[in-house]
N, C-alpha and C positions, 0 to 999 in steps of 0.2 A: 694351376687355380684360378676362378676369374678374379677381375677385380675387385680389392676388399674381402676376398673369401677368408683369408688368414687373419685378418683384422676382425671379423665378424663372429669366426671361429673362437676367438680370445675373450672376445667380449660375452659372446654367450656364456664362455666358462667362467669369466669374473664375475658376473652377476649371480652365479652359483653360489660363491666364496666371500665374494666383497658387496657392502652395501651400493646397490644401483651399479655394481660392478666396478667402481672406481674407489680411490683414496683422497679426492679431494672433488667437492659437487660439480664443477664448472667444468670438469673433465668428461661429465658425460653427456655434453652437446645435446644433451633432450630437449633445453629450453629453445633451441633454434630448429629443432625436428631435425636433428641430424643423430648419427652415432659416431662414435669417437674412432679415429684411425690409430692403430698401436705402432708407435716409432719404432725403428732398426737402428737409426743411426743419426746423426746430424754432424753436418760440415760447413763452415763458414756462415753465409745467412740461409742455408735450405736443412730440412729434414728430411728423410728417405722412411717409409711406413712398411711394414713387415711384408706387403705385398711389391713393394716395390716402386711404389708412385712417390715421386719429389713434390715438395711445396716450400714455395719462397715463405720465409718465418717469421713474423711481427709479433710472436708471442715470447720468444726466446725465453723460455723456462718462465714465463710471466716476470722477466726483468733482467735477471742477474748477468746475462750475456751479454755484456756490451761491444765485447770482442767478438761475436759471435761461437758458433759450436767450436768446439775442439779446437781452439788457438794453439797453437805449437807453444809459446813460451809458458801457456798456463797447463797443458798435457804433461809437458816434461817436469814442470815442478810437480804436479801430482805424482808422477812415475818415481820421480826422488823421492819424493816423502815417503811414498806407500811402501818400496823397497825397505827402508826402515822400520816400518812397524805401522799398524792402522792407529791405535789408540794405548795410552798408556797407563791413563790415571794418577799422573804426575805433571807438574809445570813443564813445558816442552819451549826454546828457543822460538820455536816459531810465533807462537802467542804473543810473546812479548814484543816483537818485531812487527808483528802486525798492528797491537795495541800504538806503537810507537808512530807506525804511518796514519793510522787514523785521526790520532790525535794532532799531528802535523797538519793534515788535511783538513779537518771539521771546524770550523770556527771556534763555537761556544764550548767544544768537549776539551777537559783536562784530565779526567780520567774515566775509563772506560770499562767495562764488562761483559767477554764473551757470553751468550747463550746459545742456544741451538735454533730458534726462529723468531719470526717477527713478532708472532703472540707473545712466546717467551719474554721477550722484550719489553712491550708494550706492559704487560700483566706486572712485569718488576718494576718498571718506572712509575707506575703508578700507586703501588704498593710504597716505593720509596718516596712519591709526593706526600702521601697522606701520613707516613711517618714524620716527615721532616718537617711540615706544617703544622701536624695535629688536628687535622680538618679530614672530613670523609668524603664531600662532596666532589663528584668530576663533572666539569664541562665538556661536551664534544659536539661535534656539528653531525648534521642530517646527510645523507651518503658519505662519510668517511668510515674507512674500514680500519679497524685497528687490531685484527685479530679476532678469533673466536674465544676470548675470555668472557666470562658473564656481564662483566660492567660494558662490555663495548657491541652488545648485542642487540639493540635499538636503532633501527633505520641506518644499517650500517653497507648500505648500499653494496655494489659490484655482486658478489653471488647469492646475497638474499634477494637481492633487488631481481636477480635473473630467475632465481626460482619462485618469486612474487610471496616471499616471506618478510613480516615486518618485522620479525624480532625471531626469537629461537623458542621453543618448549623447554623446559629443565631449568630455565633460569630464575631463579627465585623473585616474587615483586623486591622482596625486600630488599635484593641488591641492586635492582633497576631504578628503585626508589633512591640510590643514591649519585646517580645519572644524570645530568641534565642535557637536553639534547634541543640546541637552536638550529636553524640554517645558517649555511656557509654564507661568508660575505653580506651577513646582514647584521652590521655594528650597530645599530639600534636594538637588535634583540639580546645582543652581549651585553651590551650596558644595562638593558632592562633585568637581565638575570644574573650578572653582576650587583645591580642595587639592590636585590632581595635577598641574594645567597651569600654576597662577599665573603663574611665574616666566617662562612664555612666552608669556603673553597678550597680544597686541596691544589686542585691543578684543572687549567684547560689545555687539552690535547686535540691537535688536530694534524690533519696532513697537510702542510703549508701550501703545496697544489696537489687538489686531487686527482688521484688516481683511481678511485674505486666508484666513481659514478663517471667514467669515461676522462676526460682530462678538463679539468674547471681550473685556470688561472685564479691566483687573490685579487680582488679591487685595489685598486690604489688605496694604500691606507689602512686597509683591514688587517695585515698582520701589525701594523705599526700599534693598531688600537688594541689587539691581543696582549700585546708586549708592555705598553704602557698600562693597562687597566690591570693585568695580573699584579704588576709591580705595586700599583697603587694601596690592592687590596692582601696584598701578602701572599698570593698564592703564585704557584711554579706555572712556567708555559712550558708543555710539551711538545716539540717538533717529531711526529713520528715519520721520519726520514726512510723508512725500512725500502719504499719504493724511488723516492727522489735520490736518497743519498748517494752520490757520483752517476747520478742520471742526467740531474737537469742543470749539474755543473760541479765542477770535480768535488768543491767543498761543499754539496748540495744546494736545496734551495737556500738554506740561512745564507751561503754565499750569495747566489744570484740576487737575493731582496734585503740583502745586508740587515738581517735581524738574529739577535742570536738568543736563542730560548736557553733557557735554564736546565733542560734535560731534551737529549735527543734518542731516539731508538735508530735502529741501523740492521739493515740485513741485507739478503740477496747479492749485491754486488759484491760484498766484502766476503764471500764464499765463492765466489769463481764458477758458482754453478752447485755448489754442495749446501747441504742444511747448515743455518748459521745464522745468528741473531746478534744484536750489542745494544747496550744502551751506556751511556754517558753523560758527561756533562760538568757542572763546576764541583772543584774537589772538596768545597763545603758539603756538599750534598751527598755526593757519592763516597765520603768518610762513613756515612751511616751505614754501606753496605757491607754484611759480616764477609770475613770475619775482623775485619777492622773495626765495622759499627754493630749494631744492634738488629738489623734488617736483613733478614734471612731470604737468601735466595742461594740455591745451588742446583748443581748439575753433571751428571758422569760425566757427558760426551761433550761437554762445554770446552772452546778452546781445542778441538780435533786438530792434529795435527797438520792432516792432509787437508781439510779446509783452510788452516791457515794458511797453506803453504797457497793453494788456489787464489784465494782472497789476496794475497802479497803479491802474487805473480801478473795478477790483473790490475792491481794497483799501480804497480809500476809503470806499465805501459801508459795506464791512463795518465800520469802524474808526466810521464817523460814527452808523450805525445800531444797530448791536450786538444783531443779531437772532438770539443764539444760543439765547435763552430761550424765544422763540417757535417757533424751530425744533426746539428739542427737545420742546416740548409737542406739536408735531404728529407729529412723529417717534414719540412715544409711545403718541398715540391712533391712529396708525396700525399699531404694534405690538402693542398690548391689543387693537384689534381683530379682527387676525390670529386671534392666540392663543385669544380667545375665542369666535371662530366654528370655531376647529379642534374646543376641548372641546366645544361643542356637538352632534360628530360623533364623539366620543370617538378623536379625531387626535390622539394625542401630539405637542405644539409647547411651546416656549420662545420667549423672545426676549428682546432687551435693546437700551437707545439709548447715545450719547453723543454731546449738541450735534447736529447734525444726520447723524450716520450712524447707522443700525439695522440690526438683523438677526434674522432668525426661522429657528429650527432645527425640523424635521417629526422631532423623537424628545425623549424623557423630558430635562429639563434640571435643574440648570444646565449649560450648557457653559462648562469653565472650560479646556479646552487641544483641539490637533489631533485626538487621540485620540476624545473626546467628540464633536466635529464630525463625522467619521467615522460615527458612528451613526447617523446621517440615513437617514431611508427614502428612496434615491435613486429608487426604481421611481414611488413617490408622489409625490414631488418632480417627476420630468418630466412627472405625469400632470398636476397641478394649475400646471403651470408654462405647458403648452400650452393649457391654459383660460383662465387670465390673459392670454395673450399672445393669443388669439382673441377675449376681452373686451374688448381694448384696454387694458389694464395692461400695462407693459413693466418687469420687474424683470431683475437681472443672469441670465443663461441657467446659472445654477452655485448649486448648494445653497453652496458656500465662497466667498461674496461677500458683502459689505456691499451695503446698498441705502443711498440718500442722499434727503435732504429738501432741496427751495430754497426761497427766500423768493415763488417764484411757485406754489407750491402752495397752493391754497386748502382750507377746509373742506369744498367742495362738490367738490374731487380725490378728498379722502380719503375721504369718503362715498360717490363712484362706485366708487373702488378697493375699497371692504368690499363693496358690493354684488358687484362680479365676483368677488372674494375668495371670498365666501360659494358662489357658484354653482361655482367653480372646486373649490374644498375637497368640495362633495358631491359632484362627478361623479368626483373624483379617490378619494373613499372608497369610493365603488358602484363602481369600475369591475371 
């Protein structure tokens, strides 16, 4: 077969049986003027597609694979677990062990409930916040993505921005009226919203480091302001750490910035590559969750023993080896190399890192909120992206997604990546 022939055949078949041929919109690659490759396998820092082409992978299953693909400790744990059965519909030792590990590592979490996805986690956390506070309104930030729950679909970054959608049809206006949206890093806007709606506000939910508009760090004092203002008006502070949890630090962004929220949502890393999510927080709040309390939430596959085993194996290594300084050093070298290559071509570029997460914008920086991120040159990015992909470097197919570094990425991987990036930037600049 010619290059990409097998992937093309599979995509043609997929489009006949699935919306757009994919099971999550950003996998379609259409927004960058490309079509997806279909993956056959992954090992370490690399993917191999069904046509035999190899890619250095900075998507890493959209975040969970901090140790890279098919890490022996994780795969061995999965093999042991799956030989005993895939699911039972009863409690298992693995879910207790992983819960204890999460509580030990995440500063604010005293009690945790496992679910099956980040979306489930955020939806459940918001329901719990409303019940605990006796209020209805939620405050979120432009460009923060908290899953596809109805309450979160306004200016939700990443996938919606990539597809050019401000929100989603099918969400009743009555629900959107219960969600306030203000710019990230805009303390004055937060204070104005709380001054007007504070007595009706159940919770403020945020990505403490925004990973769904590229990568945006909180400015000094911003997270502290959220903590102070929510306490003042009796609202809960929810950190959505589905992406940042165990990625920007072992204890997540709340450890990195020394801010403890009331509730935390988690996912990705605690599944080791399997579908998983979690929400947790103060015992006083979590005691309202059924069956202990009156806030109902359930899931047949929650706490799946294979996913629990994979997550526990990954967290054991992260705790033992503490690779975060080395991961940030590599991510910083990659970002600095991309920005320097762009500068040599007079292409506006800026970038940032946080632990093993990183982001580059092809626009003048700094990027401090979603509106700034929207200034990227999308045509330039699309041309650059296609050249990187052709050169065997797999970045997320969107200018509004964070990149990830794993312990499997080597200096040689970064050198090879920067070589491909240099050629891609030059081709895109001369298009």
